[in-house]
Structure formats: structure tokens, C-alpha cells
C-alpha positions as CSV (number, residue, x, y, z in Angstrom):
1,X,61.9,189.4,24.6
2,X,61.4,185.8,23.9
3,X,65.2,185.6,24.4
4,X,64.9,186.7,28.0
5,X,62.0,184.5,29.0
6,X,64.1,181.3,29.5
7,X,66.4,183.0,31.7
8,X,63.7,184.4,33.7
9,X,62.1,181.0,34.1
10,X,65.8,179.6,35.2
11,X,66.0,182.5,37.7
12,X,62.4,181.6,39.0
13,X,63.1,178.0,39.2
14,X,66.5,178.3,41.3
15,X,66.3,177.5,44.8
16,X,68.9,178.9,47.0
17,X,71.1,176.7,48.8
18,X,70.4,178.1,52.3
19,X,66.7,177.3,51.8
20,X,67.5,173.8,50.9
21,X,69.6,173.2,53.9
22,X,66.9,174.7,56.0
23,X,64.4,172.3,54.7
24,X,66.9,169.3,55.0
25,X,67.5,170.3,58.7
26,X,63.8,170.4,59.6
27,X,63.2,167.2,57.8
28,X,66.0,165.4,59.8
29,X,65.0,167.0,63.1
30,X,61.3,165.6,62.6
31,X,62.5,162.3,61.9
32,X,65.0,162.3,64.4
33,X,62.4,163.2,67.0
34,X,60.2,160.5,65.8
35,X,63.1,157.8,66.1
36,X,63.7,159.1,69.7
37,X,60.1,158.7,70.5
38,X,60.0,155.0,68.9
39,X,63.3,153.9,70.7
40,X,61.8,155.4,73.9
41,X,58.5,153.7,73.5
42,X,60.2,150.4,72.7
43,X,62.0,150.4,76.0
44,X,58.9,151.1,77.8
45,X,57.2,148.4,76.1
46,X,60.2,146.1,76.9
47,X,60.3,146.9,80.6
48,X,56.6,146.3,80.9
49,X,56.7,142.9,79.1
50,X,59.4,141.6,81.6
51,X,57.3,143.0,84.4
52,X,54.1,141.2,83.3
53,X,56.2,138.1,82.6
54,X,57.4,138.0,86.1
55,X,54.0,138.3,87.5
56,X,52.9,135.6,85.2
57,X,55.5,133.4,86.5
58,X,54.8,134.2,90.0
59,X,51.0,133.6,89.4
60,X,51.7,130.1,87.7
61,X,53.8,128.9,90.9
62,X,50.9,130.0,92.9
63,X,48.6,127.8,90.8
64,X,50.8,125.0,91.1
65,X,50.5,124.7,94.9
66,X,48.7,122.0,96.4
67,X,45.1,122.9,97.4
68,X,44.4,123.2,101.1
69,X,41.1,122.7,102.3
70,X,40.1,125.8,104.4
71,X,36.8,124.5,105.5
72,X,38.5,122.4,108.4
73,X,38.5,125.4,110.8
74,X,35.1,126.4,110.5
75,X,31.7,124.8,111.6
76,X,30.0,123.8,108.3
77,X,27.2,121.5,108.0
78,X,28.2,118.6,105.7
């Protein structure tokens, strides 16, 4: 009886190869999805950053323009 105990434990601890492959496929799929989502988010952020940079450069060009007095055409009491 004691002689059969180690062989029973060994058979309980063995994991079939197909279950290992299934677990690996699920794990790789999960991390692949995370990787794809991260790359997609990175491209979106890069595009938005470029858009904001262009907007800021246009705004800085407008800030550098010379000030025009708009009150000349109006009848203000000075």
C-alpha cells in the first residue's frame, strides 16, 4: 500500500501536455491583445500631440502679430 502511494501522487501531479499548451495559448493571447491596445493608444497619443503642437504654433504666430487698435472706428469718449 505504501509502495503505491508515490506513484499515485506522481500521477496526480502530472499535467497533460494539451492543458499546458491551452494555458500558454490563453496567456499569449491575453498579452498580445494588451500589446496591440498599447500600440494603438501610442499612435493615437502621438497624433493628438502633433495636432496640439500645430495648434500651439499657430497660436504663437497669432500672439506675435502686431497689436491693432480697434477703437479708431468707434466713437469713444477719451
